[in-house]
C-alpha positions in Angstrom: 217.9 191.6 -2.0 221.3 190.7 -3.1 223.5 192.3 -5.6 225.8 189.4 -6.9 228.1 191.4 -9.1 229.0 195.0 -9.2 231.8 196.8 -11.1 231.8 200.3 -12.9 233.5 203.6 -13.0 233.5 206.4 -15.8 237.1 205.1 -16.6 236.5 201.6 -16.4 236.7 199.3 -19.6 235.1 196.2 -19.3 236.3 193.4 -21.9 233.7 190.8 -23.3 236.0 188.4 -21.4 235.5 190.4 -18.7 231.7 189.8 -19.1 231.9 186.7 -19.6 233.8 185.7 -16.6 231.5 187.8 -14.2 228.2 186.4 -15.8 229.4 182.9 -15.3 230.8 183.7 -11.8 227.1 184.6 -10.9 225.7 181.8 -12.5 227.9 179.6 -10.4 226.8 181.2 -7.4 223.1 180.9 -8.4 223.6 176.9 -8.6 222.3 174.6 -11.1 219.0 175.3 -12.8 216.3 173.3 -15.0 214.4 176.1 -16.8 215.9 179.4 -17.8 214.3 182.4 -19.0 216.0 185.3 -20.6 214.4 188.6 -21.3 216.8 190.8 -23.3 216.0 193.8 -25.3 215.1 194.0 -29.1 217.2 195.2 -31.7 216.6 198.9 -30.7 219.1 198.5 -27.9 221.9 196.8 -30.3 224.7 198.3 -28.4 223.7 197.4 -24.8 225.8 194.3 -24.8 222.8 192.2 -24.2 223.5 190.0 -27.2 226.9 188.9 -26.3 225.7 188.4 -22.7 222.6 186.2 -23.8 225.0 184.2 -25.9 227.5 183.6 -23.0 224.1 182.6 -20.9 223.3 180.2 -23.9 226.5 178.4 -23.9 226.4 178.2 -19.8 223.0 176.9 -19.5 222.7 174.9 -22.6 219.3 173.2 -23.0 218.3 174.4 -19.5 217.9 178.0 -21.3 214.3 177.1 -22.7 212.9 180.6 -23.5 214.2 183.9 -24.7 211.7 186.6 -24.7 212.8 190.1 -26.1 211.2 193.1 -24.2 209.5 194.5 -27.4 206.8 196.7 -25.5 205.1 198.0 -28.5 207.6 197.1 -31.1 207.2 194.9 -34.0 208.8 191.4 -33.4 212.5 191.0 -34.6 213.4 189.5 -37.9 215.5 186.6 -38.3 218.0 188.7 -39.7 218.3 191.1 -36.4 218.2 188.1 -34.3 221.1 186.5 -36.0 222.9 189.5 -35.8 222.4 190.7 -32.3 222.1 187.0 -30.9 224.4 184.6 -33.1 224.6 181.3 -31.8 221.6 181.4 -29.8 219.1 178.9 -31.6 216.3 180.9 -33.2 214.0 178.3 -32.0 214.1 179.9 -28.3 213.0 183.1 -29.0 209.1 184.0 -28.5 207.4 187.0 -29.4 205.8 189.3 -27.1 202.2 190.5 -28.0 201.6 193.5 -25.9 197.8 193.3 -26.8 197.0 189.5 -26.1 199.7 187.5 -24.6 199.7 189.1 -21.0 198.0 188.9 -17.6 197.2 191.4 -14.9 198.9 190.4 -11.8 197.8 192.9 -9.5 196.5 196.4 -9.5 198.1 199.2 -7.4 195.6 201.3 -5.9 194.8 205.0 -7.0 196.1 206.5 -3.5 199.4 205.0 -3.9 199.5 206.1 -7.6 198.8 209.5 -6.7 201.2 209.8 -4.1 203.9 208.2 -6.3 203.4 210.6 -9.1 203.1 213.5 -6.7 199.5 214.3 -7.7 199.7 214.0 -11.3 197.8 210.9 -11.8 195.3 209.6 -9.4 193.7 206.3 -11.2 194.5 202.7 -10.2 197.7 201.1 -12.3 197.3 197.6 -13.5 200.7 195.6 -13.4 200.9 193.7 -16.4 203.2 190.8 -17.5 203.9 188.6 -20.1 202.2 185.1 -19.4 205.5 183.4 -20.1 207.1 185.2 -17.1 203.9 184.9 -14.9 203.4 181.4 -15.3 206.2 179.6 -17.2 207.4 177.7 -14.3 211.0 178.9 -14.7 213.6 178.6 -11.8 215.5 181.4 -13.4 214.4 184.6 -15.2 217.0 186.8 -16.4 216.3 190.4 -17.3 219.3 191.5 -19.0 219.9 195.1 -20.8 221.4 198.7 -20.9 220.7 201.3 -17.9 220.7 205.0 -20.0 218.6 208.2 -19.5 215.0 207.6 -20.6 212.1 210.0 -21.3 209.4 207.5 -20.0 210.8 206.3 -16.9 213.9 208.5 -16.1 216.4 205.9 -16.5 216.0 202.6 -19.0 215.9 199.2 -18.0 215.4 196.8 -14.7 211.8 196.8 -13.6 211.1 198.9 -16.6 212.0 195.9 -19.0 209.4 193.5 -17.4 206.1 195.8 -16.9 206.8 197.9 -20.0 208.9 196.0 -22.5 206.9 192.7 -21.5 203.8 194.6 -20.2 200.1 194.9 -21.5 198.6 197.9 -23.0 196.5 199.2 -20.4 200.0 199.1 -18.4 202.1 200.6 -21.0 199.3 203.0 -21.8 199.2 204.7 -18.2 202.8 204.3 -17.3 203.6 206.4 -20.5 201.0 209.0 -19.9 201.9 209.4 -16.1 205.3 210.2 -17.2 204.0 212.5 -19.6 201.7 214.1 -17.2 204.4 214.3 -14.7 207.0 215.9 -17.3 209.9 214.0 -18.8 212.2 217.2 -18.4 211.8 216.5 -14.4 212.4 212.7 -15.2 215.1 212.1 -17.6 218.4 211.2 -16.2 217.0 210.1 -12.4 216.5 207.0 -11.1 213.6 208.0 -8.6 211.0 209.0 -10.8 207.1 208.5 -10.4 206.7 205.8 -13.1 209.9 204.1 -11.5 208.1 204.0 -8.1 205.3 202.5 -9.3 207.3 199.8 -11.4 209.3 198.9 -8.5 206.1 198.8 -6.2 204.6 196.2 -8.6 207.5 194.0 -8.4 207.9 193.9 -4.8 204.1 193.8 -4.2 202.9 191.2 -6.6 206.0 189.3 -8.0 208.5 188.7 -4.9 208.2 185.0 -5.5 209.4 185.2 -9.4 212.9 184.4 -9.5 214.0 187.6 -11.3 217.6 188.5 -11.6 218.8 191.7 -13.3 221.8 191.9 -15.6 222.4 195.5 -16.2 225.3 197.1 -18.3 226.4 200.8 -18.4 228.0 201.5 -22.3 229.6 204.7 -23.2 231.9 206.4 -25.8 235.6 205.3 -26.0 238.0 208.0 -25.2 241.2 208.4 -26.8 243.4 205.8 -26.3 241.0 203.2 -25.4 240.1 200.3 -27.5 236.4 200.6 -28.2 234.1 198.4 -30.4 233.6 198.9 -34.1 231.2 201.6 -32.9 233.4 203.5 -30.8 231.7 202.2 -27.6 233.1 200.4 -24.5 231.4 198.8 -21.5 232.2 201.2 -18.4 229.6 199.0 -15.8 228.3 195.7 -15.1 225.8 195.3 -12.4 223.8 192.1 -11.3 221.4 191.6 -8.7 217.8 190.7 -7.9 216.8 193.8 -6.1 217.0 197.8 -6.6 220.7 198.3 -5.5 222.1 196.9 -8.8 219.8 199.4 -10.7 221.0 202.4 -8.3 224.5 201.6 -8.7 224.0 201.3 -12.6 221.8 204.3 -12.8 224.7 206.5 -11.0 227.2 205.4 -13.2 225.1 206.1 -16.2 224.6 209.7 -15.4 228.1 210.1 -15.2 228.7 208.3 -18.5 225.7 209.4 -20.4 224.7 212.3 -19.5 226.5 215.6 -21.1 226.0 218.7 -19.5 226.9 221.6 -21.8 228.0 225.1 -21.2 226.7 226.2 -24.4 223.1 225.9 -26.0 222.5 224.3 -28.9 221.2 226.5 -31.8 221.6 223.9 -34.0 221.9 220.1 -33.3 222.3 217.3 -36.2 221.4 214.0 -35.3 221.7 210.8 -37.5 219.5 207.7 -37.0 221.3 204.6 -38.0 219.0 203.1 -40.7 219.4 199.6 -39.6 217.8 200.6 -36.0 215.6 203.6 -36.5 212.8 203.1 -38.9 210.0 205.1 -37.2 209.7 208.3 -35.6 208.5 206.2 -32.4 212.1 205.3 -31.9 213.8 208.2 -34.1 212.3 210.8 -31.8 214.9 210.0 -29.2 216.7 212.5 -31.2 214.2 215.1 -29.6 213.7 213.7 -26.2 217.5 213.4 -25.7 218.5 217.0 -26.6 215.4 219.0 -25.9 217.2 220.4 -22.7 220.1 221.6 -24.6 218.5 223.3 -27.6 218.3 227.1 -27.3 215.0 228.8 -27.8 214.2 229.2 -31.5 217.1 226.7 -32.2 216.8 223.9 -34.8 217.1 220.1 -34.6 218.0 218.4 -38.0 217.3 214.8 -38.0 219.0 212.7 -41.0 217.1 209.6 -41.0 217.7 207.4 -44.1 215.7 204.5 -42.6 212.7 206.3 -41.4 209.7 204.5 -43.0 206.9 205.4 -41.0 205.7 206.7 -37.6 204.8 204.3 -35.2 206.1 200.8 -34.7 202.3 199.6 -33.8 200.0 199.8 -36.8 197.2 201.5 -34.8 199.5 204.0 -33.1 200.9 204.6 -36.4 197.5 205.9 -37.7 197.1 208.1 -34.5 200.3 209.8 -34.9 199.3 210.4 -38.7 195.8 211.8 -37.3 196.7 213.9 -34.4 200.5 214.8 -35.1 203.0 216.0 -32.7 201.2 218.8 -31.2 201.6 220.8 -27.9 200.9 219.4 -24.6 197.6 221.5 -24.2 196.4 220.4 -27.6 197.2 216.7 -27.1 195.4 216.7 -23.6 192.4 218.3 -25.2 192.1 215.6 -27.9 192.6 212.7 -25.3 189.4 214.4 -23.4 187.3 214.8 -26.7 188.4 211.8 -28.8 188.0 208.2 -27.8 190.5 206.8 -30.1 193.3 208.8 -28.5 192.2 208.6 -25.1 191.9 204.9 -25.3 195.7 204.9 -26.5 197.5 207.0 -23.7 200.9 205.6 -24.7 200.4 207.2 -28.2 199.2 210.5 -26.5 202.3 210.3 -24.4 204.2 209.7 -27.3 203.0 212.7 -29.3 203.6 215.2 -26.0 207.3 213.9 -25.6 207.9 214.4 -29.6 206.6 218.0 -29.5 208.7 221.1 -29.2 206.1 222.8 -27.7 206.9 225.5 -30.1 210.4 226.0 -28.6 212.5 225.0 -31.2 211.8 223.6 -35.0 212.3 219.9 -35.8 213.3 219.0 -39.2 213.3 215.4 -40.6 215.3 214.2 -43.5 213.7 210.8 -44.1 214.5 208.0 -46.5 211.3 206.8 -47.4 208.6 209.0 -46.1 207.1 212.1 -48.2 207.3 215.8 -47.2 203.4 216.0 -47.0 203.6 213.1 -44.3 206.3 214.6 -42.6 204.8 218.1 -42.5 201.2 216.7 -41.5 202.5 215.5 -37.9 203.8 219.0 -37.5 207.7 218.7 -38.3 209.6 220.5 -41.2 210.8 218.3 -43.9 214.2 218.7 -46.0 215.7 216.7 -48.6 217.9 213.8 -47.2 220.6 213.9 -50.0 221.0 217.7 -49.6 221.1 217.7 -46.0 223.6 214.7 -45.7 225.9 216.6 -48.0 225.9 219.6 -46.1 226.1 217.7 -43.1 228.0 214.4 -43.8 228.0 212.1 -41.1 231.2 210.6 -42.2 233.0 213.7 -41.5 231.3 214.9 -38.5 232.7 214.2 -34.8 230.2 213.9 -32.2 230.1 217.4 -30.2 230.8 220.7 -31.5 231.6 221.0 -35.1 232.9 224.8 -36.9 231.8 224.1 -40.3 232.8 226.0 -43.6 230.5 225.2 -46.4 231.2 225.1 -50.1 229.5 228.4 -50.4 231.8 230.0 -47.8 229.3 230.4 -45.4 230.0 229.0 -41.5 228.2 227.6 -38.8 228.8 226.1 -35.4 226.5 222.8 -35.1 226.6 220.1 -32.7 226.4 216.4 -33.7 225.1 213.4 -32.3 225.8 209.9 -34.0 223.3 208.0 -32.0 220.7 209.6 -29.5 220.0 206.5 -28.0 223.3 206.4 -26.0 222.8 209.6 -24.0 221.1 212.8 -22.5 222.4 216.2 -23.2 221.3 219.3 -21.4 222.3 223.0 -21.1 223.7 223.5 -17.5 221.3 226.6 -17.5 218.3 224.7 -17.8 218.9 221.9 -15.3 
């Protein structure tokens, strides 16, 4: 299948004007369309450039763009304020909410033999390929899946077919894809384009959805280097890849590893992660601080999470209750609970999340929440610290991303690694890769 546009390197800087020109050039290649669906990410991928790409898409297609379906997965629908900030200029009337429990159709089932082979024996049950009904039978003559490729804990690298079968998938497909990744081991997958979950998602697209007019618009975003003009968040677009097959994803993944995967010569004994309160309201999202740093944290190290916007645990109310009930325990404990308790066994994405969020006793996780109590934090297996006190000690306004050698008011000294946004990267110690 063709790749319509490919540009990127670790030193490339693609301006917004460049994004617009490339995008419109591809749309002109594709010809006139009568009914266009855009599938972008939600606000948790605010820095993906999907917002501005969707704006350009609307400006080009105008009334032919009839539906915008954010790939919510299990997340809550975007409120108006988030839509306005991320997708300014795109009419609110075009946005649809994805309901992962009710608004889907099973378009096919991959047999257990294929799943077992793809997962290298980690899972041997059939996998249901599910899609939002609007994607499957909406009658669109162009479906644009827009988003960022970046290392990801469930599938290895985010986006592409994940945007469809997970971001716009149903409960069974999301549950089992997450669980397959957890059984296989996320540390074996993160930062890799070819993983068991990716093989399953790609097979579902080619086997069941070849007739759908899907085109992927994929970005790679990284931190600006000294002398580069980044946006107000200090970010630049390093790559843009547009196509209808796997090649555009593979090219974007290769670049993302070079841009977003940080290999360290020194292990982190103490890492401080800041969670933007506008983006991170739950540990379901905030635990990217755990996922993305775990391969760099030393044994008996400490992860401190400054989470001023934290209000709960799960984006979905049912999953929130399961996190509160079972907590972030070891893989062995969660697997036992899956076997013995129907509520967790029937919600495998929650079980996978609990395994992903556990340090397996190797390091400690200390949450400093804005709106959650000590009792709540400690009940799910994490340590608690006061946000005001820890923010004073580790001030995000003075820390720089990477290593910081600190001298505190009491004269004590320590070396920490600081991360201002865990969603933008993956960190690992060379000795663990």
